[in-house]
C-alpha positions as a Markdown table, in Angstrom:
| # | Residue | x | y | z |
|---|---|---|---|---|
| 1 | Met | 98.4 | 72.1 | 20.3 |
| 2 | Leu | 97.9 | 72.4 | 24.1 |
| 3 | His | 97.7 | 68.6 | 24.3 |
| 4 | Val | 101.1 | 68.3 | 22.5 |
| 5 | Leu | 102.7 | 70.9 | 24.8 |
| 6 | Leu | 101.4 | 69.2 | 27.9 |
| 7 | Glu | 102.7 | 65.8 | 26.8 |
| 8 | Thr | 106.2 | 67.1 | 26.9 |
| 9 | Leu | 105.8 | 67.8 | 30.7 |
| 10 | Ala | 106.9 | 65.3 | 33.3 |
| 11 | Glu | 103.4 | 64.6 | 34.5 |
| 12 | Pro | 100.8 | 65.7 | 31.9 |
| 13 | Asp | 97.2 | 66.1 | 33.0 |
| 14 | Pro | 94.8 | 64.8 | 30.3 |
| 15 | Leu | 91.9 | 66.8 | 31.5 |
| 16 | Ile | 93.3 | 70.2 | 30.7 |
| 17 | Pro | 92.9 | 69.9 | 26.9 |
| 18 | Ala | 89.3 | 68.6 | 27.4 |
| 19 | Leu | 88.6 | 71.6 | 29.6 |
| 20 | Ala | 90.1 | 74.0 | 27.1 |
| 21 | Val | 88.0 | 72.5 | 24.3 |
| 22 | Thr | 84.9 | 72.7 | 26.4 |
| 23 | Met | 85.5 | 76.4 | 27.3 |
| 24 | Ala | 86.3 | 77.3 | 23.7 |
| 25 | Thr | 83.3 | 75.7 | 22.2 |
| 26 | Met | 81.0 | 77.1 | 25.0 |
| 27 | Met | 82.3 | 80.6 | 24.2 |
| 28 | Leu | 81.7 | 80.1 | 20.5 |
| 29 | Gly | 78.3 | 78.6 | 21.2 |
| 30 | Val | 77.3 | 81.7 | 23.3 |
| 31 | Met | 78.6 | 84.1 | 20.6 |
| 32 | Arg | 76.9 | 82.3 | 17.7 |
| 33 | Pro | 74.2 | 79.9 | 18.9 |
| 34 | Gln | 73.1 | 78.8 | 15.4 |
| 35 | Arg | 74.4 | 75.4 | 14.3 |
| 36 | Pro | 76.7 | 74.6 | 17.3 |
| 37 | Trp | 77.9 | 71.4 | 15.7 |
| 38 | Arg | 80.3 | 73.5 | 13.6 |
| 39 | Trp | 82.1 | 74.7 | 16.7 |
| 40 | Val | 82.8 | 71.1 | 17.7 |
| 41 | Leu | 84.2 | 70.4 | 14.2 |
| 42 | Leu | 86.3 | 73.6 | 14.3 |
| 43 | Val | 87.8 | 73.1 | 17.8 |
| 44 | Gly | 87.6 | 69.3 | 18.4 |
| 45 | Val | 88.8 | 67.8 | 15.1 |
| 46 | Pro | 92.2 | 69.5 | 15.0 |
| 47 | Val | 93.2 | 67.8 | 18.3 |
| 48 | Pro | 93.8 | 64.3 | 16.9 |
| 49 | Val | 95.2 | 65.8 | 13.7 |
| 50 | Val | 97.8 | 67.8 | 15.6 |
| 51 | Met | 98.7 | 64.8 | 17.8 |
| 52 | Trp | 99.2 | 62.6 | 14.7 |
| 53 | Ala | 101.4 | 65.3 | 13.1 |
| 54 | Ala | 103.4 | 65.7 | 16.3 |
| 55 | His | 104.0 | 62.0 | 16.5 |
| 56 | Phe | 106.0 | 62.2 | 13.3 |
| 57 | Val | 107.5 | 65.7 | 13.5 |
| 58 | Leu | 108.5 | 66.0 | 17.2 |
| 59 | Pro | 110.8 | 63.3 | 18.4 |
| 60 | Ala | 110.1 | 64.2 | 22.1 |
| 61 | Ala | 106.4 | 63.5 | 21.8 |
| 62 | Gln | 105.7 | 59.8 | 22.4 |
| 63 | Phe | 102.1 | 59.4 | 21.4 |
| 64 | Thr | 100.8 | 55.8 | 21.0 |
| 65 | Arg | 98.2 | 54.9 | 18.5 |
| 66 | Ala | 95.8 | 54.4 | 21.4 |
| 67 | Ala | 96.4 | 57.9 | 22.6 |
| 68 | Ile | 95.8 | 59.4 | 19.2 |
| 69 | Ala | 92.6 | 57.3 | 18.8 |
| 70 | Gly | 91.5 | 58.3 | 22.3 |
| 71 | Ser | 91.9 | 62.0 | 21.4 |
| 72 | Leu | 88.9 | 61.6 | 19.2 |
| 73 | Leu | 86.9 | 61.5 | 22.4 |
| 74 | Ile | 87.8 | 65.1 | 23.1 |
| 75 | Ser | 84.9 | 66.0 | 20.8 |
| 76 | Leu | 82.5 | 64.8 | 23.5 |
| 77 | Pro | 83.2 | 67.7 | 26.0 |
| 78 | Gly | 83.3 | 69.9 | 22.9 |
| 79 | Cys | 79.7 | 68.9 | 22.1 |
| 80 | Ala | 78.6 | 69.6 | 25.6 |
| 81 | Gly | 80.2 | 73.0 | 25.5 |
| 82 | Ala | 78.9 | 74.1 | 22.1 |
| 83 | Tyr | 75.3 | 72.9 | 22.7 |
| 84 | Gly | 75.4 | 74.2 | 26.3 |
| 85 | Gly | 76.6 | 77.7 | 25.1 |
| 86 | Ser | 73.9 | 77.7 | 22.5 |
| 87 | Val | 71.1 | 76.9 | 25.0 |
| 88 | Leu | 72.5 | 79.4 | 27.4 |
| 89 | Arg | 72.5 | 82.2 | 24.8 |
| 90 | Arg | 68.9 | 81.4 | 23.7 |
| 91 | Lys | 67.7 | 81.3 | 27.3 |
| 92 | Ile | 69.4 | 84.6 | 28.1 |
| 93 | Val | 67.7 | 86.2 | 25.1 |
| 94 | Gln | 64.3 | 84.6 | 26.1 |
| 95 | Ile | 64.5 | 85.9 | 29.7 |
| 96 | Phe | 66.0 | 89.3 | 29.3 |
| 97 | Tyr | 64.8 | 90.4 | 25.9 |
| 98 | Glu | 61.3 | 88.8 | 25.9 |
| 99 | Asp | 59.5 | 92.0 | 25.0 |
| 100 | Asn | 61.9 | 92.8 | 22.1 |
| 101 | Glu | 61.5 | 89.2 | 20.8 |
| 102 | Glu | 57.9 | 90.1 | 19.7 |
| 103 | Glu | 59.3 | 93.0 | 17.6 |
| 104 | Leu | 61.8 | 90.7 | 16.0 |
| 105 | His | 59.3 | 87.9 | 15.3 |
| 106 | Pro | 55.8 | 89.4 | 14.9 |
| 107 | Pro | 53.0 | 86.9 | 15.3 |
| 108 | Lys | 51.7 | 85.3 | 12.1 |
| 109 | Arg | 48.3 | 86.6 | 10.9 |
| 110 | Ala | 45.6 | 84.0 | 10.9 |
| 111 | Ala | 44.0 | 83.5 | 7.5 |
| 112 | Ser | 40.3 | 84.4 | 7.5 |
| 113 | Ser | 37.5 | 83.7 | 5.1 |
| 114 | Thr | 37.4 | 87.3 | 4.0 |
| 115 | Asp | 41.0 | 87.4 | 3.1 |
| 116 | Pro | 41.3 | 88.5 | -0.5 |
| 117 | Gln | 44.5 | 86.4 | -1.0 |
| 118 | Arg | 42.6 | 83.1 | -0.6 |
């Protein structure tokens, strides 16, 4: 939606929507680091869909087919943001909560020859 609003300005900046997608996916990646690809789909995919819909609904928006196809590339900074946020969250947990990590994930017991379960 931000991309459509910026297109109606006299001089739109194409980097603002990419920055907004990157920031949104990075925040979501930090909040929920598991499966960051879903944040790319949630945030990046609606951009070309909204542009395509605005092309037909809003007469002021003059999107070409090339601009709509190029908006698919906005998922690339979204990937960087989502995976970057996921890695950031995991490293923060690893650095600051290292002693609590052992309590959350106890080491696996090695099987011995006297183990009755064998």
